[in-house]
N, C-alpha and C positions, 0 to 999 in steps of 0.2 A: 766539353765531354762530360758524360755521366755515368756513373755504374749502374747502367740499365739492367734490371733482371726481371726476367718473364717467368710467371708461375704458372702451371696449367692445372685447372681444377675440374669440377663439373659445373656445367651450367644450371643455374637455379632460378634466375628471374632475368628477362632481356632486357637491354638496354646498355646504354655507355654512362658510366659513373666516374667522376673525377674530382680530385682536390686534395687537400692534405689529409694525411692518414691521422685516424684517431685510434690508436692502438690499446686495446682495453687488456691490461694485466692487472689482476687481482691477486695481491699478496695478503696472505691470512695474518690478522694482528696478534700481537702477543697478549695473553690473558693475565690480567694482574692478579695478586694473591687476594683472596676473598676471606673475609670471616664468616659469611653465610653463603657457601656457594650454590646451595640448592635453591635457597630464596632468590640468588641472583638469576640462575637459571630459569626459574619461573617466569621473573620479570621479564627477562630477554623472550621467552618464548612468546609471552603476551605481546610484546612489541613486534616480534616477527609476524604474528597473526595478523595484528592489526596492519602492518605494512603490506602484507600480501593482500589483504582485502581491500585496501585502497587501491593498489595496482590492478587487481581484478576489475574494479570498477573502472578505472581509467581505461583499461584495455577494452572492455565492453563499449564504453562510451565512443571509443575510436573506432568500433566496428571489428575490433579483433577478437572475435567471439572464442576460438579456439585456445588464444592465449588466457583469456579469461577464465575459461573453464579449468585450465591447468593451474592458474594462479589461486582458484578457489580451493581446488583439491589440495595444493599445498598448505593453505592456510589452516585447512581441517585438519591435516597431519600435523602441523607446528603445535596445536592444542591437544593432540591425542596423548592419553594418559600413559600410553605404551612408552614413549620416548621419555616423558618425564620419569616414570618408574625406573627403567633402565640406567638413567643418569643417577638417580638418589641411591640405587643400589651400588653402584660403583663407588659414589662418593662415600658411602659408609663403610665400603670396603678399604678405603684410604687413598683412592685416586684423586688426583687433582682436578680441578673443572674441566681443563682441557683434554686430559686424558679420559675421564668419564665420558664426556661428549663423544669424543672419537670412537671409544669402544662401544658405546650405544648406538651410535649412526652405523658403524661396521657390522654389529650382530643384526641390527633391523634390515639393513640394506642386503646383508647376505642372505637372510630369510626370504626377503621379497624376490630376489633373483632365483632362489631355488624354490618358489612357490609352484613353478610349473605354468604360471599365468604369464603371458606376454605384456597384459596391461600392468600387472602388479611388478614385474621385472622393470618397466619404464618407471615405476614410481621410486625405484631404489635410488636413482639419481635425482629424484626430487627430496628424498630425505638428506642428501649430501648437500643440496642447495638450501634446506631448511636449516641445516646445522650450521652452514656457513654464515647465514643471516643471523642466528642466535650468537655465534661467536662475536661477529661484530658489536652486536647491541650489548653484549658483556663487556666488550672492551671500550664501549663508548666511543667508537669509531665509525665515521660513514665510509663505506667502500666506494672506490671508483666504480662509475657507472656511466651509461649514455646519457644520463641527465647532465653530465658534466660538459657535453658538447655545446658550445655557444656559437660556433661558426659552422658553416657547411663543412662537411668532412666525410670521407669513405672509413666506416668503421671495419678495423682489422681485429679480429679475436679467434681463440682457440675453439670457442664455441659460445652461442649465445642462448639464453634462457628466455622464458616467456617473461620472467620479472625484468630481465635486461630490455627486451623490446618495449614492454609496457611503460618503461620510465623514459623512453627517448622521445624527442620531438622530431617526428618524420620528416618534417620540413627541412631541418638541418642534415639529414643523412641522404647522401649522394650515391651510397653504395655500401654493399656488405660484402666481406671477404672472411671466410671462416675455414679453419683447418679441418673442422668435422662437420658432419652432417650430409644428407644426401638431397637428391631433387625433390623428394617429398617430405622432406624433414622441417621442422619449425621454421628455421630461418627462411627456407624456400617459401613455405606457405605464406608467411607474414609479408615477405619482400613482394611476391606477387600481387598479394591483396593491396597493398600501398603503392605498387608501380616502382619499386625500388631496384635497380640493377643489383645482381647478386651473384657470386660464384662460392661454391661450397666444395669441400674435400681437397682443400688447396694446402698441400703439404708444405710446412715451413714458413707459413706467412707471417706469423707473429715474430720470428726470428729474423726476418729478411729486411724489415722495414721499422724505422722509428716514428714516433708520432711527430706531425709535422712535414714527413717527407711526402713528396707529389707521388698520387697513386692514381692508375687508371684501372677500372674493373669493366669488363666487357662480359656482362652476364649472359648473353646469348650464346657466347662462345666459352664461358667458363674460364676466362683468362684474366690473369691480374699482372698489371705492368707496374713494377716498382721504379722509382726515380726515371721515367721514360725521357728520351732525348727529344730534342727540339722537333725532329722529323716525326718521330712517333706520336708526339702531342699533336702536331698538325695533322696527321692522319686520323687520329680519334676524335680531334675537333669536327673534323669534316663528316665522320660517322655518327657523332652525337647530334650535329646539327640535321642530318638526314633522318636520323631516328625520331628527332622531334618534329619534323615536317611531315613524317608519316603519320605519327601519332594525331597531329592537328589535323591533318586532311581526314584521318579516320571519324573525326567528329561529324563530318556529313552524313554518317550512317547511323548516327543516333536515333533510335526509334523507327528506322526503315526496313522494309522487308527487302530480303535478298535472295540472291540465287546463285548456283554454280552452273554457269552458262544457262540454259533454259530450264533447268530444273530448280525448283524452289527449295531451300534450306533455311532453317531457324537457327539462330545462335541465341541460346538461352543462357541463363546464370546458376552458377552452383551457389547454394545458400544453407549455411551452417546453423543459423539462428534467426530468430525475428528481427533482431536488428540489421540483419544482412538484406532484408526485404527491400528497405528503402535505398540502400546502394544499387541493388539490382533494378530498381524501377528507374531510378536516376539515371542510370547506364542505357536505359531503353532496350532492356533485354526483351527477347521474345520468349516471355515467361521464365519458369523455372525449369531446369532440366534434372537437377538433383537437389532435393530438399532433405538433408539430413535431421533425423527426428531424436537422436541419441541424446540431446541436451535435455530432453525431458524426461529421460530414465536414468541417467547417471548421476553420480554425485548427490542421491538423495536417498532418504530413509525409507520411502514407500513411493510406489508408483504413482504416475500422474493420474488423476481422476479423468474419467471420459469426458466431463464438461471442459475441463482446462484442455485438454488435447483439441477438442472441437474448436475451441476459441483461436487457439494457434494456427490449426490448419486451415480454417475459415478465412483467417486475416492474410494469409498467403494466398488462397485461391482468389480472392476479393480484389486483390491488388494488381491481377493481370488479366488482360483480355484473352491471351494465350494460355496453352494448358500449363498446369503447375504439377511437376511430377514429384511426388512424394516417396522416399524410400521408408519401407518399415525397419522398426528398429534393428540395428545390426550390434547386438550385445551379446555377451556369451563368455567363453574363455579369456579372452583377451581383452575384453572390456566388461567387466563384471558390475552388476548392480548389486547393492548390500542386501537388498531384501530377497535375492533370488540364491536359493540353495544349490550352488553350481559345483560339480566335482572338480578337484584340481587335476590338471592334465599335463601330460609330457610336454605336448607342442599345442597349444591352445589355438594358434592360428589355423592348424589344421583339425581342430575339434570343434566342440559343440558351441557354434555362434551363429549369428544370422538366422536364416530360415531352419537351421537344424535344431535350433532351441525351441522352435513355435510348439511342436508337439508336446514337449515336456512342460512348458509354460502356455497351455492353450488359452487359458482364461486372460492372460496379459495379452497376449496376441489378439484374441477376440476383441478385447476392450480397444485396442487401436483400430482395429477393422470396422467396428461400429462407428468408432469417432470420425474415420475417414469418410465413411458413407454419409453420415451425418453433415460433414462439412461439405460434400460434394453437391449440396442444394447451391451453393455459392458461385459455382462456375464450372469449368472444366478441369476435373481432377483425374490424374494417372496415379496408379500406385504400382510400385516395383519392390521384388522382393530380393534381398542380398543373399549371397552364399548359395545360389541355386546350382546343383550340380547335374540335374537330370530331370526328366519328365515326371519322376514321382514326386519331387520338390514342387515342380509347377503344378501338379495337380492338387497338392496339399495346399497351396496358397488359394487356389479357386474355391476348396472346400471351405476353407477359413471365412472368406468372404461371403458364399452363399449362405453359411451358417448365421453370419452376423446380420444379413439382409433379412432372413427369416425371423429372427430374433427382434429386429427393429418394428417390423411388420406386425408381429403378435403384440408388442407393446404399443402400437399406434404410434410410433415415433417416425417423424418425417425424415425421410433420407434421399439421396440421389444414386446415381450409378458412376461407376469408376471403370476406366479402363485398367486391366491387369497385365503386368509385364514382369520382366526379371532382369536383375544385373547380370551381366555376362562378365565374369571376373574369376571363374575358375575354368581352367583349360578344357574341361569335359564338356561344359556347357558350349563353348564356342565350337569345339569339333563335333558336337552333335544338335548343332543349332538347327538344322533342316527339322529334327524331330520335335525339338522344343517350340518350334514356331507353330505347331498344330494345336498347341495348348495356351497361348499367350497372344496379347494383343500389340507387345512392342518388345523391344530389346533394348537396353542401354548398357553400353560397354564400360566397364570401370576399369581403367587403363592402370590403375595404380596396384591395384591387388592382382590383375591379370599379369601384369609384368613380374611381380614378385614371385607368384605360383609358377610362372613359366621358367623362369631362370632359378627358382629354388633359392633366393636371396631375401632376408628380411629387410623390408623397404626402409627401415630405420638405421641399417648398418652403414655407418661411414667407411669402413675399410673396403666394403665389397661396393661402394657406390657405383663403380663404372658398369656394373652388370645391369643396374636399374635404369634403364634408357628405353623408353616405348618405341623409340627407333630400331630396337632389335628385331631383325628379319622374322623371327620365329613369332613374336607378339604381332607384328603388322598382318602376318599369314592368318593367325586367328580371327583378326577385326575383319579382313578381307572374307573370311569364311562366314562369319557371321552376318556380314552384310549381303552376301550372295544367298544365303540361306532366307533372310528376311525378305529381300526383294523377290524371291521366288514363291513366297508364300503370301505376299502382300502385307508384311508385317513391318510396322516402322522400326527403323534401326537407328540409335544415337550413341555418340559418345560422351561421357560425363566425365572421365577422369582429367587428370592434370595435364596430360597430353593433348588435350584438345584446345588448350590455350597456347600450344606452340604453333606458330604460323605455318611452318614447314609441315609438321605433321597434319595440321587441319587441312593443308591442301591434299594430301595423300587421303586422308578421311572422305574428304569430299568427292575425290575421284573414285574411292571404293564405292560409293552410293549412299553414303550416310545422309540420313533426313535431317539430323539435328546435331549441334554441338553445344554442349553445355560447358561454359567457361568461368573462370574468375571474373566477377563483374568488371574491373577494371580493363580486362581484355576484350570485352564484348564487341566494341567498336572496331578495334585492330583487326580481330577475325573476321567480323563482317566485311571489312574493306579487302582483308587478303583473298576471302574466297569470291567475292562479287567481282573483283578485278582480275580474277585469275582467268587464264584461256584453258579450258578443258583439253582442248586439243594438244596442248603442251605438257599437262600434268599427267595425262594418263600414261604416255610412254615411260616417265619418270617413275610412276607408281610400279610399273611392270619390272623396271630395273630394280628398284628397291626391294621388292617381294623375292627377287633372285639374288640380291646382294648376300655377300658373307658375313658382314658383320655390321653393328650398330654405326660403327664409325665409317663403313663404306655409305650406308644411308645418309648420314649426315653430310657427308662430301657431296652426295648428289642433290641434297636439298640445298646446300649452299649455293651451288651452281644455279639451281632453280630461282633461287631468290636474290642473285647476283651478288651474295656475300664474298 
């Protein structure tokens, strides 16, 4: 007999992982008495900066572009004079090094949280992580971390940072279970990119298990089983074997064209940096369905040059025979660039970001439009605008590219033509898709933002993670309405959000009539297999039931029956 415990959280990355638990509990060290506390702080901050820079490089080399960006931002913050000045002033007032560091961090974090910027509010947590790293450096202690894993294990933690995941050996991690995080959070994104099963928002996970105890994580169901009994182990061993067999069988679809019944469908890849291009080509993706360009504009003191942009975009286009869909920059209130003079906003996710920023920063937007048109000579390039709410936004995008083309012609610079589309991530765009279809060449549904805007929940919120499921019937209805409007107008419709990587939801999107799904590169062939081997006659009735369902839970049950789970 075993004291088996089953914990339910949110599904974050599919698959079955099992093995001994590695429970990450980090206790802050006691700080010594220091003769020169400010000098010790400066030396420790320098150490933290170097550590974070090294971790950023390691993350980028592993293809974890998002983690690399976060770590480089933290490295910049660690050497920011603001933190050093705050610590120095508190030390001068008689505080000890620990009290001075805590006080400085609390003040800066509070200022960031109250900045009115979602992006800066997220950086408040980064300040705490930097301070923790500085504290360990002052104490001369190396904190426990995922680099301590020497044998395959399931990682159990309250939360995991970019630094945590950058330091691990992915081949030794068989699963993730975290108490915090949501389906679109850092752990979920990293786990899907690496193909590691993960469950998030699992309340009480770190107190339910000790390092070394047997754990099973079912990432597709969001379930964690602590100290499983023999019968449960046998059940999940069979499930894991079936999952591996399915993934191996999916390899036959690498580089092959597929269809949903008699209708052709493309399975493209999402790309967040140039490093991801090689991963997408190796997966045999049907082009790129979402190329994020923010990495060129954020965490820099000045905007990228036109030539630099052309170089990056051209490399992407030349790498595929199929279309490459590039999203114009989605920066603004929640993701500010230091060289932009943006006003603080009470709710930046609903403020000046994406397409809404272009009129105020027309020259910056025009530079990107020119760069994209110049890169279009290398192959088939589609361009889409983020945060489009109505036909006025769509018309503004066309105006931008018309002006860019005329300017290039006047200067005698060679350029190609692009298809212009919009992201459907605002409910108004989905509800008015029929009108928008008259002004664009294609739609691409961004389910991450569409879900958070539909249910009015910040997608980084752990306490409200249960709402953030793209299987929510209201979200599915918006997707279906967009697909219908596109089909009626002869406009291509795709899905590029995280939901497209979910096999069950992929089948629903296929049944809606989507032309393309753009997924995380490791999921390309699994989604190809899922769609290609499905019987449309069996899926369409399930889609109708899902659209009429009362909750995301009901939809998930219908999908489980469909997939035989």
